[in-house]
KEDRENMI-964379 format. One record per residue (C-alpha): residue number from 1; residue in three letters; x, y, z. Coordinates in steps of 0.2 Angstrom, whole numbers, plus 2048, in hexadecimal, padded with zeros to 3 digits. Layout:
# residues N
NUM_ALA_X_Y_Z
...
END
This chain:
# residues 737
1_MET_800_800_800
2_THR_807_811_7FB
3_ASN_809_81F_807
4_LYS_7FC_829_7FE
5_SER_7EF_81B_800
6_LYS_7F3_819_812
7_ARG_7EF_82C_815
8_THR_7DF_82A_80B
9_THR_7D9_81B_815
10_ASN_7DF_821_826
11_LYS_7CF_820_832
12_SER_7D5_82C_840
13_ASN_7C7_838_845
14_LEU_7CA_849_83D
15_LYS_7BE_851_849
16_ASP_7CA_84C_858
17_PRO_7CC_85C_863
18_LYS_7DF_85A_862
19_TYR_7DF_85F_850
20_TYR_7D7_870_854
21_ILE_7DE_880_85B
22_ASN_7D4_88A_867
23_ARG_7CC_899_85F
24_GLU_7D0_8A5_86E
25_LEU_7E2_89F_86F
26_SER_7E4_8A1_85D
27_TRP_7DE_8B3_85E
28_LEU_7EB_8B6_86B
29_GLU_7F8_8B0_860
30_PHE_7F2_8BC_853
31_ASN_7F3_8CB_85F
32_SER_805_8C4_863
33_ARG_80A_8C6_851
34_VAL_803_8D8_851
35_LEU_80D_8DB_861
36_HIS_81D_8D5_858
37_GLU_81B_8E3_84B
38_ALA_81D_8EF_859
39_CYS_82D_8E6_85F
40_ASP_834_8E3_84D
41_ILE_842_8F0_84A
42_ARG_83F_8EF_838
43_THR_82E_8F9_83B
44_PRO_82F_90C_83C
45_LEU_82E_912_84E
46_LEU_81D_91B_84E
47_GLU_816_90C_844
48_ARG_81D_901_853
49_LEU_814_90D_85F
50_LYS_804_90A_854
51_PHE_805_8F7_855
52_LEU_807_8F9_868
53_ALA_7F7_903_868
54_ILE_7EE_8F6_85D
55_THR_7F3_8E8_868
56_SER_7EC_8F0_877
57_SER_7DB_8F5_86E
58_ASN_7DA_8E3_867
59_LEU_7DB_8DD_879
60_ASP_7CE_8E9_87F
61_GLU_7C1_8E2_872
62_PHE_7C7_8D0_876
63_PHE_7C2_8D2_888
64_MET_7B2_8DC_884
65_VAL_7AC_8CE_879
66_ARG_7B5_8BD_87A
67_VAL_7BA_8BD_88C
68_ALA_7AA_8C4_891
69_ALA_7A0_8B6_888
70_LEU_7AB_8A9_890
71_LYS_7A8_8B0_8A1
72_GLN_795_8B0_89E
73_GLN_796_89E_899
74_VAL_7A0_899_8A9
75_GLU_793_8A3_8B3
76_ALA_785_899_8AB
77_LYS_78E_889_8AE
78_VAL_790_885_89C
79_SER_79B_875_89B
80_GLN_79A_872_888
81_LEU_7AB_86F_880
82_THR_7B1_878_871
83_PHE_7B6_86E_862
84_ASP_7C8_870_868
85_GLY_7C2_867_879
86_ARG_7C2_876_885
87_THR_7B5_87C_892
88_PRO_7B2_88F_894
89_GLN_7BC_88F_8A4
90_GLN_7CB_886_89C
91_GLN_7CB_893_88E
92_LEU_7CB_8A1_89B
93_ASP_7D9_899_8A4
94_GLU_7E4_896_895
95_ILE_7E0_8A8_88F
96_SER_7E6_8AF_89F
97_LEU_7F6_8A4_89F
98_THR_7FA_8A9_88D
99_LEU_7F6_8BB_88E
100_ARG_7FF_8C1_89D
101_PRO_810_8BF_896
102_LEU_80B_8C8_886
103_VAL_804_8D6_890
104_ALA_814_8D7_89A
105_GLN_81E_8D7_88A
106_GLN_813_8E5_882
107_HIS_815_8F1_891
108_GLN_828_8ED_894
109_HIS_82B_8F0_881
110_PHE_823_901_882
111_ASP_82C_906_892
112_GLN_83D_8FF_88F
113_VAL_83F_900_87C
114_ILE_832_90B_873
115_GLN_832_91A_880
116_PRO_845_91C_87F
117_LEU_845_91B_86C
118_LEU_837_928_86C
119_ALA_841_934_877
120_LYS_850_932_86B
121_ASN_845_938_85D
122_GLY_83E_947_867
123_ILE_82E_940_86F
124_TYR_82E_940_882
125_ILE_820_938_88B
126_ILE_826_93C_89D
127_ASN_81F_93A_8AE
128_TYR_819_94A_8B8
129_ILE_827_948_8C5
130_GLU_834_94A_8B7
131_LEU_82D_95C_8B3
132_ASN_837_96B_8B8
133_GLN_82E_979_8C1
134_LYS_829_983_8B2
135_GLN_822_973_8AA
136_ARG_818_96E_8B9
137_THR_811_980_8BB
138_TYR_80A_97F_8A9
139_ILE_803_96D_8AC
140_ASP_7FB_973_8BC
141_LYS_7F3_982_8B4
142_TYR_7ED_977_8A6
143_PHE_7E5_96C_8B3
144_GLU_7DD_97A_8BC
145_GLU_7D6_982_8AC
146_GLN_7D2_973_8A1
147_ILE_7D1_963_8AC
148_PHE_7CB_967_8BD
149_PRO_7BA_96D_8B7
150_VAL_7B7_95D_8AE
151_LEU_7BB_951_8BD
152_THR_7AF_94A_8C9
153_PRO_7B7_942_8D9
154_LEU_7AC_934_8E0
155_ALA_7AE_92F_8F2
156_VAL_7AB_91D_8F7
157_ASP_7A4_919_909
158_PRO_795_912_911
159_SER_78A_921_90B
160_HIS_793_922_8F9
161_PRO_793_910_8F1
162_PHE_7A0_90C_8E5
163_PRO_79D_916_8D5
164_TYR_799_90E_8C4
165_ILE_7A9_90E_8BA
166_SER_7A7_90E_8A7
167_ASN_7AE_903_89B
168_LEU_7C1_906_896
169_SER_7C2_915_8A1
170_LEU_7D2_91A_8A9
171_ASN_7D0_91E_8BC
172_LEU_7DA_922_8CB
173_ALA_7D6_919_8DC
174_VAL_7DB_926_8E9
175_VAL_7DE_924_8FB
176_ILE_7DC_934_905
177_GLN_7DD_937_918
178_ASN_7D3_943_923
179_PRO_7E1_94D_92C
180_GLU_7D6_94F_93B
181_THR_7CF_93E_93E
182_LYS_7DD_935_935
183_GLU_7D0_92A_92D
184_GLU_7D5_923_91C
185_LEU_7C8_925_90E
186_PHE_7C7_91E_8FC
187_ALA_7C1_928_8EC
188_ARG_7C1_925_8DA
189_VAL_7C5_932_8CD
190_LYS_7C2_92E_8BA
191_VAL_7CE_935_8AE
192_PRO_7C3_93D_8A1
193_LYS_7C3_936_88F
194_VAL_7BD_947_889
195_LEU_7CF_94E_88B
196_PRO_7DF_948_882
197_ARG_7E7_93A_88A
198_PHE_7F8_942_888
199_LEU_7FB_955_88C
200_ALA_808_95D_882
201_LEU_813_96B_889
202_PRO_815_97B_87E
203_ALA_825_97C_873
204_ASP_82E_989_87F
205_LEU_82C_97C_88E
206_SER_82F_96C_885
207_PHE_840_963_886
208_ARG_84D_96B_87B
209_GLU_859_962_86F
210_ASN_868_96C_868
211_GLY_85F_97C_86D
212_LYS_84F_977_864
213_PRO_83F_971_86C
214_SER_83B_95E_86B
215_VAL_82D_958_860
216_TRP_822_954_86E
217_THR_824_955_881
218_GLY_815_951_88D
219_VAL_80E_947_89B
220_PRO_7FF_93A_89C
221_LEU_7EF_942_8A1
222_GLU_7ED_937_8B0
223_GLN_7FD_93E_8B7
224_ALA_7F7_950_8B6
225_VAL_7E8_94A_8C0
226_ALA_7F1_940_8CC
227_HIS_7FD_94E_8D1
228_ASN_7EF_95A_8D4
229_LEU_7E3_950_8DE
230_GLU_7E5_95C_8EC
231_SER_7D9_968_8E2
232_LEU_7CC_95A_8E2
233_PHE_7CD_956_8F4
234_PRO_7D1_967_8FD
235_GLY_7D6_965_90F
236_MET_7D9_953_90E
237_THR_7EA_94A_90D
238_ILE_7ED_940_8FD
239_LEU_7F6_92F_903
240_GLU_7F7_926_8F3
241_TYR_7EF_924_8E1
242_HIS_7EF_915_8D5
243_PRO_7E9_915_8C3
244_PHE_7DD_907_8BE
245_ARG_7D3_903_8AE
246_ILE_7C5_8F7_8AC
247_THR_7BD_8ED_89D
248_ARG_7AB_8E8_89D
249_ASP_7A0_8DD_892
250_ALA_79B_8E7_883
251_ASP_793_8DB_877
252_LEU_781_8DE_873
253_VAL_774_8D1_87A
254_LEU_766_8D2_86D
255_GLU_756_8C8_86E
256_GLU_751_8CA_85C
257_ASP_742_8BF_85D
258_GLU_73B_8CA_86B
259_ALA_73F_8DB_862
260_ASP_730_8E2_859
261_ASP_73C_8F0_853
262_LEU_74E_8EB_850
263_LEU_754_8FD_84F
264_LEU_74C_902_860
265_ALA_752_8F1_867
266_ILE_764_8F5_862
267_GLU_763_907_868
268_GLN_75E_900_879
269_GLU_76C_8F4_87A
270_LEU_778_902_875
271_ARG_773_90C_884
272_LYS_777_8FD_88F
273_ARG_788_8FC_887
274_ARG_78C_90E_88B
275_VAL_789_90A_89D
276_GLY_792_8FA_89A
277_GLY_790_8E8_89F
278_THR_799_8DD_8AC
279_PRO_7AB_8E1_8B0
280_VAL_7B7_8D4_8A8
281_ARG_7C8_8DB_8AB
282_LEU_7D1_8E6_8B7
283_GLU_7E2_8EE_8B1
284_ILE_7ED_8F6_8BF
285_LYS_7FF_8FB_8C2
286_SER_809_8ED_8C9
287_GLN_80E_8F7_8D8
288_THR_7FC_8F9_8DD
289_PRO_7FB_8F4_8F0
290_ALA_7F0_8E5_8F5
291_THR_7E4_8EF_8FE
292_ILE_7DF_8F9_8EE
293_ARG_7DF_8E9_8E4
294_SER_7D3_8E1_8F0
295_ARG_7C8_8F0_8F1
296_LEU_7C6_8F1_8DE
297_LEU_7C3_8DE_8DC
298_GLN_7B6_8DE_8E9
299_ASP_7AC_8EE_8E3
300_LEU_7AE_8E8_8D1
301_GLN_7A9_8D6_8D5
302_LEU_7B9_8CF_8CC
303_ALA_7C5_8C1_8D1
304_GLU_7D8_8C2_8D2
305_THR_7D9_8B9_8C2
306_ASP_7D1_8C8_8B9
307_ILE_7DF_8D4_8BE
308_TYR_7EC_8D8_8B1
309_GLU_7FB_8E1_8B9
310_VAL_805_8ED_8AD
311_GLU_814_8F7_8AE
312_GLY_813_90A_8A9
313_LEU_804_911_89F
314_LEU_7F3_909_8A0
315_GLY_7E9_909_88F
316_LEU_7F7_908_882
317_GLY_7EA_90A_875
318_ASP_7EA_91D_878
319_LEU_7FC_91D_870
320_MET_7F4_91F_85F
321_TYR_7F4_931_864
322_PHE_806_933_85F
323_MET_803_92D_84D
324_SER_7FD_93F_849
325_LEU_80F_946_84C
326_PRO_817_94D_83C
327_LEU_825_941_83C
328_PRO_825_938_82B
329_ALA_836_930_82E
330_LEU_82F_926_83C
331_LYS_820_91F_832
332_ASP_81D_914_823
333_LYS_81F_91E_813
334_PRO_80E_925_80F
335_TRP_804_91B_803
336_LYS_7F8_923_7F7
337_SER_7ED_916_7EE
338_VAL_7EE_917_7DB
339_VAL_7DF_918_7CF
340_PRO_7DD_907_7C5
341_THR_7E4_908_7B4
342_ARG_7D3_906_7AB
343_LEU_7CB_913_7B6
344_GLN_7D9_920_7B3
345_ARG_7D0_926_7A3
346_LEU_7C1_92B_7AD
347_GLY_7CB_93A_7B4
348_GLU_7CB_93F_7C7
349_PRO_7BB_939_7CF
350_ASN_7AE_946_7D3
351_LEU_7A7_941_7E4
352_ASP_799_94E_7E4
353_PRO_78A_944_7DF
354_ASN_780_953_7DA
355_ILE_78C_958_7CC
356_ARG_788_94F_7BB
357_GLN_797_946_7B3
358_THR_79E_950_7A4
359_SER_79C_948_793
360_GLU_7AE_947_78F
361_VAL_7B1_93B_79E
362_LYS_7B1_929_79A
363_ASP_7A2_920_7A1
364_PHE_7A6_914_7B0
365_PHE_798_908_7AA
366_ALA_7A1_907_799
367_VAL_7B1_901_7A2
368_ILE_7A7_8F3_7AA
369_ARG_79E_8EE_79A
370_GLU_7AF_8EC_792
371_ARG_7B4_8DE_79E
372_ASP_7B4_8DB_7B1
373_LEU_7BE_8E6_7BC
374_LEU_7C8_8E1_7CC
375_VAL_7CE_8EE_7D9
376_HIS_7DA_8EA_7E7
377_HIS_7D9_8F6_7F6
378_PRO_7E3_900_7FD
379_TYR_7EF_8FD_7EE
380_GLN_7E2_904_7E3
381_SER_7D6_912_7E7
382_PHE_7C6_90F_7EF
383_SER_7C0_921_7EB
384_ALA_7C4_91F_7D9
385_SER_7BB_90F_7D7
386_VAL_7AE_90A_7E4
387_VAL_7A9_91C_7E8
388_ARG_7AA_921_7D6
389_PHE_79F_913_7D1
390_ILE_791_917_7DD
391_THR_792_92A_7DB
392_GLN_791_928_7C8
393_ALA_782_91D_7CA
394_VAL_77A_92B_7D4
395_ARG_77D_938_7C6
396_ASP_778_92D_7B8
397_PRO_767_930_7B2
398_ASN_766_91F_7AB
399_VAL_768_916_7BB
400_LEU_758_911_7C3
401_ALA_75D_909_7D3
402_ILE_76B_906_7DF
403_LYS_76C_8F8_7EC
404_MET_77A_8F5_7F8
405_THR_77E_8EE_809
406_LEU_787_8F8_816
407_TYR_790_8EF_825
408_ARG_79C_8FC_82A
409_THR_79F_90E_823
410_SER_7A8_91D_828
411_GLY_7A0_92C_831
412_ASP_7A2_938_822
413_SER_79F_92B_814
414_PRO_79D_932_803
415_ILE_794_922_7FF
416_ILE_786_926_80B
417_ASN_785_938_804
418_ALA_784_931_7F3
419_LEU_776_925_7F7
420_ILE_76C_934_7FF
421_ALA_76E_93E_7EF
422_ALA_768_92F_7E5
423_ALA_758_92E_7EF
424_GLU_756_941_7EE
425_ASN_758_93F_7DB
426_GLY_74A_933_7DA
427_LYS_754_923_7D8
428_GLN_74E_913_7E1
429_VAL_75B_910_7EE
430_SER_75B_901_7FA
431_VAL_768_8FF_807
432_LEU_76A_8F1_814
433_VAL_772_8F9_823
434_GLU_778_8EB_82F
435_LEU_774_8F2_840
436_LYS_77C_8E4_849
437_ALA_78E_8E8_843
438_ARG_797_8E7_853
439_PHE_79D_8F8_85A
440_ASP_796_900_84B
441_GLU_784_8FF_850
442_GLU_782_911_855
443_ASN_78A_918_845
444_ASN_77F_90C_83A
445_ILE_76F_912_843
446_TYR_774_924_840
447_TRP_776_920_82D
448_ALA_767_915_82C
449_ARG_75C_924_832
450_ARG_764_930_827
451_LEU_761_925_818
452_GLU_74F_922_81D
453_ASN_74B_934_81F
454_VAL_74F_937_80D
455_GLY_745_929_806
456_VAL_752_91B_805
457_HIS_74B_90A_807
458_VAL_755_904_817
459_ILE_755_8F2_81C
460_TYR_75C_8EE_82E
461_GLY_762_8DC_82A
462_LEU_75A_8CB_82C
463_PHE_753_8C3_83B
464_GLY_761_8B8_843
465_LEU_76E_8BD_836
466_LYS_77B_8CA_834
467_THR_77D_8D1_822
468_HIS_790_8D1_81F
469_SER_790_8D0_80C
470_LYS_798_8DF_802
471_ILE_78D_8E1_7F3
472_VAL_787_8F0_7E8
473_MET_77B_8EE_7D9
474_VAL_777_8FC_7CD
475_VAL_768_8FA_7C1
476_ARG_76A_904_7B2
477_ARG_75F_907_7A2
478_GLU_769_905_792
479_LYS_760_907_781
480_ASP_753_8F8_781
481_ARG_759_8EF_790
482_ILE_75D_8EF_7A3
483_ARG_76F_8EB_7A8
484_ARG_775_8E8_7BA
485_TYR_786_8EE_7BF
486_VAL_78D_8E6_7CF
487_HIS_79B_8E8_7DB
488_ILE_79F_8D9_7E6
489_GLY_7AD_8DC_7F3
490_THR_7B6_8D5_802
491_GLY_7B6_8E5_80D
492_ASN_7AA_8F2_814
493_TYR_7A5_901_80A
494_ASN_7AF_90C_815
495_PRO_7BB_918_80D
496_LYS_7C6_919_81D
497_THR_7C9_907_820
498_ALA_7CC_905_80D
499_LYS_7DC_90E_810
500_LEU_7E2_902_81D
501_TYR_7DA_8F1_819
502_THR_7DE_8E6_80A
503_ASP_7CE_8E2_800
504_LEU_7C8_8DD_7EF
505_GLY_7B9_8E2_7E5
506_LEU_7B2_8DC_7D4
507_PHE_7A8_8E7_7C8
508_THR_79E_8DD_7BC
509_CYS_78E_8DE_7B1
510_GLN_78E_8CB_7AF
511_GLU_77B_8C6_7AD
512_GLU_77C_8B7_7B9
513_LEU_785_8C1_7C7
514_GLY_778_8CF_7C4
515_ALA_76A_8C3_7C6
516_ASP_772_8BB_7D5
517_LEU_773_8CC_7DE
518_THR_761_8CF_7D9
519_ASP_75C_8BF_7E2
520_LEU_767_8C3_7F1
521_PHE_760_8D5_7F3
522_ASN_74F_8CD_7F2
523_PHE_754_8C1_800
524_LEU_75A_8CF_80A
525_THR_74B_8DB_808
526_GLY_73C_8D0_806
527_TYR_736_8BF_80A
528_SER_740_8B5_7FD
529_ARG_748_8A5_802
530_GLN_753_8A3_7F3
531_LYS_75C_892_7F5
532_SER_767_892_7E5
533_TYR_772_89E_7DC
534_ARG_779_89E_7CB
535_GLN_78B_8A3_7CF
536_LEU_78C_8AB_7E1
537_LEU_790_8A1_7F1
538_VAL_784_8A8_7FD
539_ALA_784_8A5_810
540_PRO_77A_89E_818
541_VAL_772_897_809
542_ASN_77E_88D_7FE
543_MET_790_893_804
544_ARG_794_885_810
545_ASP_78F_877_804
546_ARG_798_87F_7F5
547_PHE_7A8_881_7FF
548_LEU_7A7_86F_805
549_ALA_7A4_86A_7F3
550_LEU_7B3_873_7EC
551_ILE_7BE_86C_7FA
552_ASN_7B8_85A_7F7
553_ARG_7BA_85C_7E4
554_GLU_7CD_85F_7E7
555_MET_7CD_850_7F2
556_GLU_7C5_845_7E5
557_ASN_7D1_84B_7D8
558_ALA_7E0_847_7E3
559_GLN_7D8_836_7E7
560_ASN_7D7_832_7D5
561_GLY_7E9_836_7D1
562_PHE_7E7_848_7CC
563_SER_7EE_857_7D4
564_GLY_7E4_860_7E2
565_ARG_7E8_872_7E7
566_ILE_7DF_87F_7F3
567_VAL_7E5_890_7F8
568_ALA_7DA_89A_803
569_LYS_7DD_8AC_80A
570_MET_7D1_8B2_819
571_ASN_7D1_8BA_829
572_SER_7CC_8AB_833
573_VAL_7CA_898_832
574_VAL_7BF_891_840
575_ASP_7B1_886_839
576_PRO_7B5_874_83E
577_GLU_7AB_86C_82F
578_ILE_7B6_876_823
579_ILE_7C6_871_82C
580_ALA_7C1_85F_82D
581_ASN_7BF_85F_81A
582_LEU_7CF_868_817
583_TYR_7D7_85A_822
584_ALA_7CF_84D_817
585_ALA_7D5_855_808
586_SER_7E7_857_80E
587_ARG_7E6_844_813
588_ALA_7E2_841_801
589_GLY_7F1_84A_7FB
590_VAL_7E9_85C_7F7
591_GLN_7F6_86A_7F9
592_ILE_7EE_877_803
593_ASP_7F5_889_808
594_LEU_7EB_894_813
595_ILE_7EF_8A6_816
596_ILE_7E6_8AB_826
597_ARG_7E9_8BB_82E
598_GLY_7E1_8B8_83F
599_ILE_7D9_8A9_847
600_CYS_7DD_898_840
601_CYS_7D6_888_849
602_LEU_7DE_87C_83D
603_ARG_7EE_874_842
604_PRO_7FA_872_832
605_GLY_808_865_830
606_ILE_800_856_83A
607_LYS_806_846_832
608_ASP_7F8_83C_82A
609_VAL_7EC_84B_82D
610_SER_7F2_85C_827
611_GLU_803_859_821
612_ASN_7FF_860_810
613_ILE_7F8_870_818
614_ARG_802_880_81B
615_VAL_7FC_890_824
616_ILE_803_8A1_824
617_SER_7FE_8B2_82B
618_ILE_803_8C2_824
619_VAL_803_8D1_830
620_GLY_809_8E2_828
621_ARG_805_8F4_827
622_PHE_7F4_8F0_81F
623_LEU_7E8_8E4_827
624_GLU_7E5_8D5_81C
625_HIS_7D2_8D4_819
626_SER_7CF_8CD_808
627_ARG_7C8_8BB_806
628_ILE_7CE_8B1_7F7
629_PHE_7CB_89F_7F3
630_TYR_7D4_895_7E6
631_PHE_7D1_883_7E0
632_TYR_7DC_87B_7D3
633_ASN_7CD_870_7CC
634_ASN_7D9_865_7C2
635_GLY_7DF_873_7B8
636_VAL_7CF_87C_7B5
637_GLU_7D3_889_7C3
638_GLU_7C5_891_7CC
639_ILE_7C7_8A0_7D8
640_TYR_7BB_8A9_7E3
641_PHE_7BB_8B8_7EE
642_GLY_7AE_8C1_7FA
643_SER_7A9_8C5_80C
644_ALA_7AA_8B5_815
645_ASP_7B7_8AC_820
646_TRP_7B6_899_824
647_MET_7AD_89C_835
648_PRO_79D_895_83B
649_ARG_796_8A7_83D
650_ASN_79A_8AB_82B
651_LEU_793_89B_824
652_ASN_784_899_82F
653_ARG_77F_8AA_837
654_ARG_783_8B7_82A
655_VAL_77E_8BC_819
656_GLU_78E_8BB_80F
657_ALA_792_8BC_7FC
658_ILE_7A0_8B4_7F3
659_THR_7A2_8B6_7E0
660_PRO_7AB_8AB_7D4
661_VAL_7B8_8B4_7C9
662_LEU_7B5_8B0_7B6
663_ASP_7C1_8BC_7AE
664_ALA_7D1_8B3_7A9
665_ASP_7DC_8C3_7AC
666_ILE_7D4_8C6_7BE
667_VAL_7D7_8B3_7C2
668_LYS_7E9_8B6_7BE
669_ASP_7EA_8C6_7C8
670_LEU_7E3_8BD_7D7
671_GLN_7EF_8AE_7D5
672_GLU_7FD_8BB_7D5
673_ILE_7F7_8C3_7E5
674_LEU_7F6_8B1_7EE
675_GLY_807_8AC_7E7
676_MET_80F_8BC_7ED
677_MET_808_8B9_7FF
678_LEU_80D_8A7_7FF
679_ALA_81F_8AD_7FA
680_ASP_81F_8BB_808
681_ASN_82F_8B9_813
682_ARG_82D_8CA_81C
683_GLN_81B_8CB_823
684_ALA_816_8B9_823
685_TRP_815_8AD_832
686_GLU_814_89A_831
687_LEU_808_891_83C
688_GLN_810_882_845
689_PRO_806_872_84A
690_ASP_806_878_85C
691_GLY_7FD_888_858
692_SER_80D_893_859
693_TYR_813_89E_84B
694_ILE_825_8A1_844
695_GLN_828_8B0_83A
696_ARG_831_8AD_829
697_ARG_841_8B5_826
698_PRO_84A_8B7_815
699_GLY_85A_8AC_813
700_GLU_86B_8B3_811
701_ASP_86A_8B3_7FE
702_CYS_857_8B6_7FD
703_PRO_850_8C8_7FB
704_GLU_843_8CE_807
705_ALA_832_8CC_7FF
706_SER_823_8D5_807
707_SER_813_8D1_7FE
708_GLN_80C_8E2_803
709_LYS_81B_8EC_7FD
710_LEU_81B_8E2_7ED
711_LEU_808_8E6_7EA
712_MET_80C_8F9_7ED
713_SER_81A_8F9_7E1
714_MET_80F_8F0_7D4
715_ALA_801_8FC_7D6
716_LEU_80D_90A_7D3
717_GLY_814_902_7C4
718_SER_826_902_7CB
719_ILE_827_8EF_7C9
720_ASP_81F_8E2_7BE
721_SER_816_8D3_7C5
722_PRO_821_8C7_7CD
723_VAL_816_8B9_7C5
724_THR_815_8AE_7D4
725_LEU_806_8A6_7CE
726_VAL_7FD_899_7D9
727_ASN_7FA_889_7D0
728_ASN_7FF_877_7D1
729_ASN_810_879_7C8
730_ASN_819_884_7D5
731_ILE_813_87E_7E6
732_SER_824_87C_7EC
733_SER_82B_88D_7E7
734_ASP_81C_895_7EF
735_VAL_81D_88D_800
736_LYS_82E_887_804
737_LYS_836_897_809
END
């Protein structure tokens, strides 16, 4: 019996928990990779500071959502095991064990490495006690005039119960003494979020270097408050103060089946979130005495295991403040997205939807009619493509209707303004605004109401499902027919994140895709229960079954002696059924490469299970957000992209759309993108069977290859395509780096 047939007939249980990585621990590994960018000396200094801030903000959300959910399960005595074989309490224990050294590393790196480097470059974040007398006088006066009026000291005693402490707020626990009775008292002072976290000294008082003022000199806001506590407690003796910060459960609890009005129900839940849910984490300085620790734990109803001790500043997410400093040498070289070649003849996009397009400017719709158009953000301009497409549809008198989904968008979105103008101009406009987009609910409610007020047909999503698809359809009258132009993407219709996230979009007027989107919008807006689509993969209707069929087809080809090959790029791979089928395909000999930025619950490289699977994660200046799926199909290659990851929530509980790519040139473009990422030896990390990651490094005779830098250079036309196609003939050159 051959080795191949042995693998094929191996009967071991592919659903065995030992073959799966815990979701939460995998996410912590991802945040560790983000932290590594802050520690990597190859990263510009202020970008390192940015990655420190992102690491901290990521952890805030992790506790507010994931840890909070686990604690609720423990409280409810849920004992059900995850597919990796852990109870909720076991997950909490392992999160704590894994996270504490990472938090310590994060804060030590800021204190011991980043702060000294900032000082060498003229940025001094100093302690109040390091100020000279003139500097202290300035800060004290600023406190008296700008800070003191905002503060509200709160006593804690039998007649003053422990005050409510808002989510992610920075506070001072203050111990004071009555000089007459010698009684020690406890108070809480909240550091106001309405003021800047860091207070800058004027140029004439800042540190000087070679006779010139430093770039920035200042102190954290909480230190200005702490050293002026006498103003808040006159006549009392300040004995000690200790900063602390808490994190609360911030996920919405929405009983949709009991909500007559979804908009009203979410608004009510948002009011609860502003108050905040149950505390889940307490951050304190490591020097905080036991008496204060015990007092806070008791009043917040937390356990010792919920405390995270840190050195130095609390709330490092606020360090993003320093990215606004005018120091280009300490940042990544600014990137300006380029206009796609086929759209350059359109001229500069006019984003005012009330101004008609001049006749000499080429029609965007004509470009799409020529052939399908692929755009890749942020390498190519979002404004000159997606925004231009929508705004031209608004101005075009032949456009009858515009339909789109909105999951997240920016507060000053030109897309929203264009849709409002379209409705005011008499076009039929239908927009599904997903009110349940986590942490964007309030923003989406605002836009939904604005759109409704001008006559846009606004749909708030489907019962029990989030609408996560990224689709636009424009219905246009042309001579004696109606033609549908569509955009199907991987990212949100958000001009701000389009500059930071890598995403793909397809413009097409193919009849079958237009018909599919018509059916999908009817599914979203009416009572349609469409069960089949011509081209689209739609969740939760047919996407899971289609993906499983595509994976199994590669497996059957391999079992029949042909080549099998799968390459997939996503944010996360969690779904156990998909993973088990990938294991079966690997066992049959299918070569599988996964490019997974964040969570990956699959264990690669396990003998007789996943030895033909390789997983990398790319973490760089742009957030990898696009989803691409390649199947070799015995030489008749198929490639897809869209909004969904391989997660249960995407396949079962969200409305998602993934499109096949039928244009041969675009297929080649997408293969090149995947090939460059598989060959990345600068930003890529390789997942090991034990769940850890090892960052790739170029060999002595191998040049550094960053896929994101290559794609920027290609967009600028400064280099040609490296032609690293993903196909069955160059597997080894792609992956053995």
